[in-house]
Backbone as JSON, one array per atom type, in Angstrom:
{
  "sequence": "XXXXXXXXXXXXXXXXXXXXXXXXXXXXXXXXXXXXXXXXXXXXXXXXXXXXXXXXXXXXXXXXXXXXXXXXXXXXXXXXXXXXXXXXXXXXXXXXXXXXXXXXXXXXXXXXXXXXXXXXXXXXXXXXXXXXXXXXXXXXXXXXXXXXXXXXXXXXXXXXXXXXXXXXXXXXXXXXXXXXXXXXXXXXXXXXXXXXXXXXXXXXXXXXXXXXXXXXXXXXXXXXXXXXXXX",
  "N": [[0.85, -1.19, 0.0], [0.52, 2.21, -0.85], [0.82, 5.68, -0.17], [0.68, 8.92, -1.33], [2.09, 12.09, -0.58], [1.72, 15.08, -1.81], [3.91, 17.72, -2.82], [2.78, 20.25, -3.26], [0.56, 20.19, -1.7], [1.33, 20.45, 0.88], [1.5, 22.1, 4.11], [2.5, 25.48, 4.99], [4.52, 28.53, 5.1], [5.46, 31.81, 4.03], [7.69, 33.94, 5.19], [9.25, 35.92, 4.26], [12.07, 36.24, 5.16], [12.18, 33.57, 5.64], [11.09, 30.77, 3.89], [8.97, 28.19, 4.24], [7.99, 24.76, 4.2], [5.69, 22.33, 5.26], [5.43, 18.97, 5.71], [4.04, 17.48, 7.58], [1.79, 18.26, 10.34], [2.73, 21.22, 12.01], [3.77, 23.77, 14.19], [2.02, 26.68, 13.41], [0.62, 25.47, 11.42], [-1.81, 23.14, 11.31], [-3.1, 19.96, 10.86], [-5.17, 17.39, 11.13], [-5.2, 15.13, 9.6], [-2.65, 14.74, 8.82], [-0.41, 14.05, 10.75], [2.01, 12.9, 11.03], [4.09, 9.97, 10.38], [4.22, 6.76, 11.41], [6.96, 6.68, 13.62], [7.97, 8.96, 12.62], [7.75, 12.33, 12.81], [8.01, 15.05, 11.98], [8.67, 16.68, 8.93], [10.2, 19.24, 7.63], [10.77, 21.54, 5.05], [13.01, 24.01, 4.39], [13.86, 27.29, 3.27], [16.2, 29.7, 3.78], [17.04, 33.08, 4.1], [20.1, 35.05, 3.51], [22.03, 36.1, 6.37], [20.06, 35.73, 8.24], [17.91, 33.63, 10.29], [17.05, 30.91, 12.53], [16.56, 31.91, 15.7], [17.88, 31.44, 19.07], [16.35, 28.73, 20.62], [14.37, 26.29, 22.39], [14.24, 22.65, 22.75], [12.73, 19.48, 23.63], [12.93, 15.99, 24.26], [12.97, 14.83, 21.58], [14.2, 13.46, 18.55], [16.26, 15.07, 16.39], [17.0, 15.69, 13.1], [18.99, 17.13, 10.59], [19.44, 18.11, 7.21], [21.54, 19.58, 4.99], [20.8, 20.88, 2.02], [21.63, 22.83, 0.2], [23.87, 25.67, 0.35], [24.95, 27.2, 3.48], [24.88, 26.48, 6.98], [24.95, 27.75, 10.19], [25.38, 26.3, 13.25], [24.63, 26.54, 16.69], [24.65, 25.56, 20.11], [23.36, 24.89, 23.48], [25.09, 23.14, 24.66], [27.58, 23.85, 23.99], [28.45, 23.47, 21.38], [29.55, 24.69, 18.25], [29.21, 24.99, 15.0], [29.72, 25.11, 11.43], [27.8, 24.01, 8.89], [27.91, 22.66, 5.63], [26.63, 22.33, 2.23], [25.29, 19.11, 1.6], [25.91, 17.99, 4.03], [25.06, 16.51, 7.23], [23.28, 16.62, 10.38], [22.64, 15.41, 13.69], [20.62, 15.64, 16.52], [19.88, 14.86, 19.76], [17.37, 15.88, 21.68], [16.4, 15.25, 24.2], [16.43, 15.66, 27.71], [16.44, 18.36, 27.48], [17.51, 20.98, 25.41], [18.99, 23.89, 23.99], [19.19, 25.68, 20.94], [20.48, 27.33, 17.96], [20.04, 28.14, 14.5], [21.64, 29.51, 11.87], [22.12, 31.61, 8.97], [25.15, 32.14, 7.67], [26.18, 33.05, 5.3], [26.32, 34.61, 1.99], [24.33, 33.71, 0.42], [21.09, 32.13, 0.07], [20.17, 29.39, 2.26], [19.2, 25.96, 1.91], [17.34, 23.63, 3.52], [16.51, 20.52, 5.05], [14.62, 19.73, 7.82], [14.09, 17.3, 10.23], [12.07, 15.51, 12.45], [12.04, 12.85, 14.73], [10.27, 10.72, 16.86], [11.55, 9.79, 20.06], [12.63, 6.65, 21.63], [12.01, 6.71, 24.27], [11.29, 9.09, 26.88], [13.51, 11.55, 28.36], [16.25, 11.18, 27.74], [19.81, 11.84, 27.8], [20.9, 14.91, 26.5], [22.46, 15.29, 23.26], [24.76, 15.89, 20.52], [25.77, 15.7, 17.13], [27.54, 16.21, 14.11], [27.92, 15.42, 10.6], [29.89, 14.86, 7.79], [29.57, 13.31, 4.87], [31.78, 11.09, 3.11], [33.01, 11.38, -0.16], [31.22, 11.22, -3.33], [27.84, 10.37, -3.79], [26.99, 7.75, -5.79], [24.87, 7.16, -8.68], [22.21, 4.82, -8.24], [23.03, 3.95, -5.81], [22.93, 3.81, -2.18], [23.26, 5.55, 0.92], [23.83, 4.97, 4.29], [22.64, 7.06, 6.71], [21.53, 7.59, 9.24], [21.04, 5.64, 12.16], [20.01, 3.29, 14.76], [22.28, 2.3, 16.08], [24.49, 3.52, 15.03], [26.02, 2.28, 13.06], [28.59, 1.71, 10.58], [29.58, 4.26, 10.71], [27.43, 5.98, 10.76], [25.11, 8.55, 11.85], [23.65, 8.56, 15.13], [20.53, 7.76, 16.64], [17.94, 7.74, 19.18], [15.98, 5.59, 18.54], [14.22, 3.02, 16.8], [14.88, 3.37, 13.91], [15.87, 4.09, 10.59], [17.74, 6.04, 8.33], [18.32, 6.58, 4.96], [20.26, 8.0, 2.38], [19.56, 8.35, -0.99], [20.45, 7.93, -4.41], [19.43, 7.93, -7.75], [19.35, 7.12, -11.28], [18.78, 7.16, -14.87], [19.87, 4.73, -15.82], [20.41, 3.49, -13.51], [18.64, 2.32, -11.23], [17.24, 1.92, -7.87], [16.66, -0.47, -5.36], [14.99, -1.43, -2.38], [14.73, -3.68, 0.23], [12.13, -4.57, 2.39], [11.86, -5.58, 5.73], [9.68, -7.79, 7.59], [6.81, -6.22, 8.97], [7.87, -3.68, 8.8], [8.09, -0.25, 7.7], [8.17, 2.28, 5.17], [9.14, 5.59, 4.42], [9.5, 7.72, 1.73], [11.16, 10.58, 0.83], [11.25, 12.9, -1.62], [13.97, 14.71, -2.79], [15.37, 16.08, -4.87], [14.99, 16.48, -8.45], [13.0, 14.19, -10.44], [11.06, 11.19, -10.28], [10.08, 7.75, -9.83], [8.33, 5.9, -7.3], [7.97, 2.7, -6.61], [6.56, 2.71, -9.01], [4.88, 4.92, -8.73], [4.62, 8.24, -9.72], [6.8, 10.86, -8.67], [7.82, 14.12, -7.58], [10.27, 16.64, -6.71], [10.05, 17.4, -3.29], [7.76, 15.93, -2.85], [6.32, 13.27, -0.87], [6.23, 9.78, -0.02], [4.43, 7.27, 1.54], [4.95, 3.93, 2.43], [3.62, 0.82, 3.06], [3.06, -2.6, 4.08], [4.41, -3.86, 2.01], [7.03, -5.64, 0.28], [9.16, -4.75, -1.13], [10.77, -1.78, -2.16], [11.14, 0.28, -4.86], [13.04, 2.67, -6.51], [13.06, 4.68, -9.33], [14.2, 6.53, -12.23], [14.32, 8.84, -15.0], [16.27, 10.65, -14.97], [18.8, 12.31, -12.94], [18.02, 11.71, -9.63], [17.32, 12.4, -6.36], [16.69, 11.17, -3.1], [15.42, 10.85, 0.27], [15.24, 8.04, 2.28], [13.33, 6.55, 4.68], [13.37, 3.97, 7.0], [11.17, 2.46, 9.04], [9.86, 1.28, 12.16]],
  "CA": [[0.0, 0.0, 0.0], [1.28, 3.44, -0.94], [0.09, 6.93, -0.07], [1.57, 10.02, -1.7], [1.87, 13.43, -0.02], [2.25, 15.96, -2.83], [4.57, 18.91, -2.3], [1.9, 21.41, -3.34], [-0.49, 20.05, -0.7], [1.89, 20.67, 2.2], [1.3, 23.39, 4.74], [3.71, 26.28, 4.94], [4.43, 29.97, 5.21], [6.56, 32.6, 3.51], [7.86, 35.09, 6.06], [10.26, 36.8, 3.68], [13.39, 35.68, 5.51], [12.01, 32.12, 5.68], [10.03, 30.08, 3.15], [8.97, 26.87, 4.87], [6.94, 23.83, 3.81], [5.51, 21.33, 6.32], [4.77, 17.74, 5.28], [3.13, 17.13, 8.67], [1.41, 19.38, 11.2], [3.85, 21.84, 12.71], [3.58, 25.18, 14.5], [0.71, 27.24, 13.11], [-0.07, 24.6, 10.46], [-2.34, 21.98, 11.98], [-3.95, 19.14, 9.99], [-5.32, 16.11, 11.82], [-4.97, 14.04, 8.65], [-1.21, 14.65, 8.56], [0.25, 14.24, 12.04], [3.24, 12.13, 11.02], [4.01, 8.61, 9.85], [4.93, 5.93, 12.37], [7.67, 7.54, 14.57], [8.38, 10.17, 11.91], [6.78, 13.35, 13.25], [8.15, 16.33, 11.27], [9.57, 16.91, 7.8], [10.09, 20.62, 7.19], [11.73, 21.96, 4.03], [13.19, 25.44, 4.65], [14.8, 28.14, 2.54], [16.47, 30.81, 4.7], [17.81, 34.13, 3.44], [21.38, 35.39, 4.15], [22.04, 36.94, 7.54], [18.88, 35.48, 9.07], [17.85, 32.25, 10.73], [16.25, 30.56, 13.7], [17.24, 32.31, 16.92], [17.98, 30.43, 20.12], [15.07, 28.2, 21.08], [14.56, 25.02, 23.07], [13.53, 21.42, 22.4], [12.82, 18.37, 24.57], [12.42, 14.65, 23.93], [12.78, 14.62, 20.16], [15.42, 13.23, 17.78], [16.18, 16.08, 15.34], [17.99, 15.46, 12.04], [19.0, 18.18, 9.57], [20.2, 17.84, 6.0], [21.78, 20.82, 4.25], [20.73, 20.6, 0.59], [22.51, 23.82, -0.42], [24.21, 26.78, 1.23], [25.64, 26.94, 4.74], [24.1, 26.65, 8.2], [25.75, 27.83, 11.42], [24.68, 25.72, 14.39], [25.14, 26.75, 18.04], [23.72, 25.01, 21.1], [23.66, 25.11, 24.89], [26.14, 22.23, 25.09], [28.86, 24.42, 23.6], [28.82, 23.18, 19.99], [29.44, 25.77, 17.28], [29.67, 24.39, 13.75], [29.13, 25.56, 10.18], [27.55, 22.87, 8.01], [27.8, 23.02, 4.22], [25.76, 21.49, 1.41], [25.6, 17.69, 1.63], [26.21, 17.53, 5.38], [23.94, 16.16, 8.1], [23.48, 16.68, 11.82], [21.62, 14.75, 14.52], [20.6, 16.19, 17.87], [18.91, 14.29, 20.68], [17.02, 16.97, 22.59], [16.36, 14.63, 25.53], [15.92, 16.42, 28.85], [16.35, 19.78, 27.13], [18.66, 21.61, 24.77], [18.68, 25.09, 23.22], [20.1, 25.82, 19.8], [20.13, 28.29, 16.92], [20.51, 27.79, 13.16], [21.78, 30.81, 11.24], [22.73, 31.63, 7.65], [26.29, 33.04, 7.76], [26.73, 33.29, 3.96], [25.65, 35.61, 1.16], [23.34, 33.0, -0.39], [20.11, 31.39, 0.88], [20.41, 27.97, 2.45], [18.07, 25.05, 1.71], [17.53, 22.68, 4.62], [15.44, 19.65, 5.53], [14.66, 19.44, 9.25], [13.3, 16.09, 10.45], [11.92, 15.09, 13.85], [11.61, 11.49, 14.99], [10.0, 10.51, 18.28], [12.51, 8.88, 20.67], [12.09, 5.43, 22.21], [11.5, 7.08, 25.6], [11.64, 10.44, 27.29], [14.52, 11.72, 29.39], [17.63, 10.9, 27.34], [20.79, 12.92, 27.93], [21.05, 15.59, 25.21], [23.74, 15.1, 22.56], [24.81, 16.48, 19.18], [26.88, 15.3, 16.25], [27.36, 16.49, 12.69], [28.59, 14.42, 9.77], [30.13, 15.18, 6.39], [29.86, 12.05, 4.18], [32.94, 11.07, 2.23], [32.77, 10.99, -1.55], [29.95, 11.5, -3.99], [26.93, 9.23, -3.87], [26.81, 7.37, -7.19], [23.52, 6.7, -9.01], [21.94, 3.43, -7.92], [23.57, 3.64, -4.49], [22.34, 4.42, -0.99], [24.2, 5.77, 2.01], [23.19, 4.99, 5.59], [22.91, 8.34, 7.37], [21.1, 7.54, 10.64], [20.61, 4.32, 12.62], [19.99, 3.23, 16.22], [23.57, 1.94, 16.65], [25.58, 4.26, 14.41], [26.87, 1.41, 12.25], [29.24, 2.27, 9.39], [29.85, 5.68, 10.91], [26.2, 6.76, 10.66], [24.64, 9.27, 13.02], [22.89, 7.7, 16.02], [19.35, 8.31, 17.31], [17.29, 6.86, 20.15], [14.76, 5.05, 17.97], [14.4, 1.96, 15.8], [14.62, 4.04, 12.64], [17.05, 4.21, 9.74], [17.62, 7.0, 7.23], [19.26, 6.37, 3.87], [20.28, 8.93, 1.27], [19.52, 7.53, -2.2], [20.57, 8.61, -5.7], [19.16, 7.05, -8.87], [19.39, 7.74, -12.6], [18.09, 6.38, -15.89], [20.44, 3.38, -15.92], [20.79, 3.02, -12.17], [17.56, 2.36, -10.23], [17.61, 1.43, -6.54], [15.61, -1.25, -4.7], [15.19, -1.6, -0.94], [13.9, -4.76, 0.76], [11.55, -4.32, 3.71], [11.61, -6.7, 6.62], [8.29, -7.88, 8.02], [6.33, -5.21, 9.92], [8.59, -2.42, 8.63], [7.41, 0.72, 6.86], [9.11, 3.19, 4.53], [8.75, 6.9, 3.9], [10.45, 8.25, 0.77], [11.03, 12.01, 0.63], [11.97, 13.32, -2.82], [14.74, 15.92, -2.53], [15.61, 16.8, -6.13], [14.67, 15.72, -9.64], [11.72, 13.5, -10.44], [11.21, 9.76, -10.53], [8.94, 6.96, -9.39], [8.47, 5.03, -6.14], [7.09, 1.56, -6.95], [5.73, 3.11, -10.13], [4.15, 6.16, -8.46], [5.45, 9.41, -10.06], [7.06, 11.83, -7.62], [8.66, 15.26, -7.88], [10.94, 17.2, -5.53], [9.14, 17.85, -2.25], [6.74, 14.92, -2.59], [6.64, 12.17, 0.03], [5.44, 8.58, -0.25], [4.4, 6.29, 2.62], [4.84, 2.57, 1.91], [3.38, -0.2, 4.08], [2.58, -3.89, 3.58], [5.13, -4.2, 0.79], [8.3, -6.29, 0.56], [10.22, -4.13, -1.91], [10.55, -0.4, -2.59], [12.04, 0.54, -5.97], [13.11, 4.04, -7.0], [13.55, 4.76, -10.7], [14.1, 7.86, -12.81], [14.95, 9.08, -16.3], [17.29, 11.68, -14.74], [19.32, 12.23, -11.58], [16.91, 11.83, -8.68], [17.78, 12.18, -4.98], [15.61, 10.99, -2.12], [15.71, 10.33, 1.61], [14.41, 6.87, 2.53], [13.23, 6.22, 6.09], [12.92, 2.63, 7.34], [10.58, 2.69, 10.35], [9.13, 0.17, 12.78]],
  "C": [[0.88, 1.25, 0.0], [0.34, 4.64, -0.85], [1.04, 8.06, -0.38], [1.12, 11.32, -1.04], [2.52, 14.41, -0.99], [2.82, 17.23, -2.22], [3.62, 20.1, -2.25], [0.79, 21.36, -2.3], [0.02, 20.28, 0.72], [1.45, 22.02, 2.78], [2.58, 24.21, 4.63], [3.43, 27.76, 4.96], [5.65, 30.6, 4.56], [6.65, 33.88, 4.33], [8.85, 36.11, 5.5], [11.65, 36.26, 3.93], [13.37, 34.16, 5.46], [10.83, 31.71, 4.82], [10.05, 28.64, 3.62], [7.76, 26.06, 4.45], [6.9, 22.69, 4.82], [4.75, 20.12, 5.76], [3.72, 17.31, 6.29], [2.82, 18.37, 9.51], [2.61, 19.89, 11.99], [3.52, 23.3, 12.95], [2.15, 25.62, 14.21], [-0.06, 26.42, 12.08], [-0.51, 23.33, 11.18], [-3.33, 21.26, 11.07], [-4.02, 17.75, 10.61], [-5.08, 14.91, 10.9], [-3.49, 13.84, 8.35], [-0.43, 15.01, 9.83], [1.58, 13.48, 12.13], [3.01, 10.76, 10.4], [4.88, 7.72, 10.72], [5.64, 6.83, 13.39], [8.19, 8.82, 13.92], [7.34, 11.26, 12.15], [6.84, 14.64, 12.42], [9.08, 16.16, 10.08], [9.3, 18.33, 7.31], [11.17, 20.91, 6.15], [11.8, 23.48, 4.1], [14.18, 26.06, 3.67], [14.97, 29.41, 3.37], [17.41, 31.8, 4.05], [19.1, 34.45, 4.2], [21.2, 36.3, 5.36], [20.82, 36.8, 8.44], [18.9, 34.03, 9.53], [16.96, 32.07, 11.93], [17.05, 30.93, 14.95], [17.21, 31.22, 17.97], [16.6, 30.04, 20.64], [15.31, 26.8, 21.62], [13.74, 23.88, 22.51], [13.69, 20.41, 23.53], [12.32, 17.1, 23.9], [12.03, 14.5, 22.46], [14.15, 14.38, 19.53], [15.34, 14.12, 16.53], [17.34, 15.88, 14.35], [17.87, 16.59, 11.02], [19.89, 17.75, 8.41], [20.31, 19.13, 5.21], [21.82, 20.48, 2.76], [21.64, 21.55, -0.17], [22.76, 24.95, 0.56], [24.95, 26.34, 2.47], [24.74, 27.26, 5.92], [25.06, 26.7, 9.39], [24.91, 27.36, 12.6], [25.4, 26.11, 15.68], [24.15, 26.16, 19.01], [24.23, 25.19, 22.51], [24.66, 24.13, 25.45], [27.52, 22.7, 24.63], [29.29, 24.13, 22.17], [28.6, 24.42, 19.13], [30.07, 25.28, 15.99], [29.0, 25.08, 12.56], [29.02, 24.35, 9.26], [27.34, 23.38, 6.59], [26.91, 22.02, 3.48], [26.24, 20.04, 1.42], [25.87, 17.13, 3.0], [24.94, 17.35, 6.2], [24.3, 16.47, 9.55], [22.35, 15.95, 12.51], [21.75, 15.28, 15.93], [19.5, 15.49, 18.66], [18.6, 15.36, 21.72], [16.9, 16.47, 24.03], [15.74, 15.51, 26.59], [15.9, 17.92, 28.61], [17.63, 20.32, 26.54], [18.16, 22.85, 24.03], [19.68, 25.2, 22.08], [19.62, 26.92, 18.88], [20.7, 27.78, 15.61], [20.48, 29.07, 12.33], [22.42, 30.66, 9.86], [23.89, 32.63, 7.66], [26.81, 33.51, 6.39], [25.95, 34.39, 3.24], [24.59, 35.0, 0.26], [22.33, 32.32, 0.53], [20.6, 29.97, 1.14], [19.09, 27.21, 2.34], [18.29, 23.88, 2.65], [16.29, 21.81, 4.79], [15.65, 19.45, 7.03], [13.63, 18.35, 9.54], [13.25, 15.8, 11.95], [11.4, 13.66, 13.89], [11.39, 11.33, 16.5], [11.02, 9.54, 18.87], [11.82, 7.65, 21.25], [11.56, 5.64, 23.63], [11.89, 8.53, 25.88], [12.84, 10.42, 28.25], [15.94, 11.34, 29.02], [18.52, 12.11, 27.61], [20.97, 13.59, 26.57], [22.42, 15.32, 24.6], [23.61, 15.64, 21.15], [25.99, 15.91, 18.42], [26.55, 15.72, 14.83], [28.25, 15.55, 11.88], [28.68, 14.89, 8.33], [30.48, 13.88, 5.67], [31.07, 12.18, 3.26], [32.54, 10.65, 0.83], [31.39, 11.33, -2.04], [29.11, 10.24, -4.06], [26.63, 8.94, -5.33], [25.37, 6.94, -7.45], [23.35, 5.2, -8.78], [22.44, 3.01, -6.56], [22.79, 4.34, -3.39], [23.41, 4.54, 0.08], [23.41, 5.8, 3.31], [23.62, 6.25, 6.33], [22.63, 8.26, 8.86], [20.67, 6.12, 10.96], [20.6, 4.31, 14.14], [21.37, 2.99, 16.82], [24.75, 2.66, 16.01], [26.51, 3.4, 13.58], [27.39, 2.09, 11.01], [29.44, 3.77, 9.49], [28.63, 6.57, 10.87], [25.93, 7.52, 11.96], [23.71, 8.36, 13.83], [21.69, 8.44, 16.6], [18.77, 7.26, 18.25], [15.94, 6.39, 19.61], [15.12, 3.97, 16.96], [14.01, 2.51, 14.43], [15.94, 4.21, 11.9], [16.75, 5.22, 8.63], [18.73, 6.74, 6.23], [19.13, 7.53, 2.87], [20.44, 8.12, -0.01], [19.67, 8.41, -3.43], [20.29, 7.59, -6.79], [19.27, 7.84, -10.17], [18.75, 6.79, -13.6], [18.58, 4.94, -15.93], [20.74, 2.77, -14.56], [19.64, 3.2, -11.18], [18.08, 1.84, -8.89], [16.41, 0.7, -5.94], [15.99, -1.5, -3.25], [14.21, -2.65, -0.44], [13.42, -4.44, 2.17], [11.43, -5.61, 4.49], [10.14, -6.67, 7.04], [7.99, -6.82, 9.07], [7.16, -3.93, 9.9], [7.83, -1.54, 7.63], [8.44, 1.7, 6.32], [8.41, 4.5, 4.19], [9.86, 7.35, 2.96], [10.17, 9.74, 0.58], [11.88, 12.42, -0.56], [12.66, 14.66, -2.56], [14.95, 16.73, -3.8], [15.34, 15.88, -7.31], [13.27, 15.13, -9.56], [11.94, 12.04, -10.79], [9.94, 9.04, -10.16], [9.32, 6.16, -8.14], [7.46, 3.91, -6.33], [6.08, 1.96, -8.03], [4.93, 4.39, -9.95], [5.04, 7.36, -8.8], [5.59, 10.37, -8.89], [7.98, 12.92, -8.15], [9.3, 15.75, -6.58], [9.91, 17.76, -4.55], [8.03, 16.87, -1.93], [7.24, 13.89, -1.58], [5.72, 10.99, -0.24], [5.57, 7.66, 0.96], [4.16, 4.92, 2.02], [4.7, 1.6, 3.08], [2.87, -1.47, 3.41], [3.15, -4.22, 2.21], [6.44, -4.88, 1.19], [9.47, -5.62, -0.14], [9.81, -2.71, -2.28], [11.59, -0.09, -3.67], [11.9, 1.99, -6.43], [13.73, 4.03, -8.39], [13.4, 6.18, -11.22], [14.75, 7.89, -14.18], [16.05, 10.13, -16.18], [17.88, 11.45, -13.36], [18.2, 12.58, -10.61], [17.43, 11.47, -7.3], [16.6, 12.09, -4.05], [16.19, 10.59, -0.78], [14.73, 9.21, 1.88], [14.48, 6.52, 4.01], [12.67, 4.81, 6.25], [12.46, 2.69, 8.81], [9.84, 1.47, 10.85], [7.65, 0.44, 12.86]]
}
């Protein structure tokens, strides 16, 4: 079974400094029909103008993953981390018992960011932060493990039975992912256009997949997606 969430149907706001799209209910956008998928609670796609950003604010009991699609993001938090992330880099932050952070655009160009929230396996974890710059270019037909519960193969670690893969496909290089029993997949299209088990998708679209054994991504062009494997 597949359900598509079209990019144009997402909630969102344009504040001038920030253009943001919400796949699921978030902030002032509330939709009871779109409250998340399994433990995946938030997928926000943000474009932030130079010299602006999200000022210091707090979070609790949420696993927060960010992916910088383009531009640069300056991260600061109450644990003393201060990092500038560039295009292609990821970060994972376990908010746990409480953490404050800011995300700012230090460059002269807008940045494009995906911010993802996953519910943790329990409340009260010790807060932690890590960023990650993958090595090498992801070839068409390949996937890269970005997030997992145990941090295998150098991946970022979160407190949940959830895995995030970065996937690239092309005309001659499709990608197939096998689902274990009682697992579910969310595919978020990042750039280009393609198909998910034959369903056409464009950048910004999301597809929920359940009760299937195989998820296949295909495209006639370069197509990037984030694939979440969820319990």
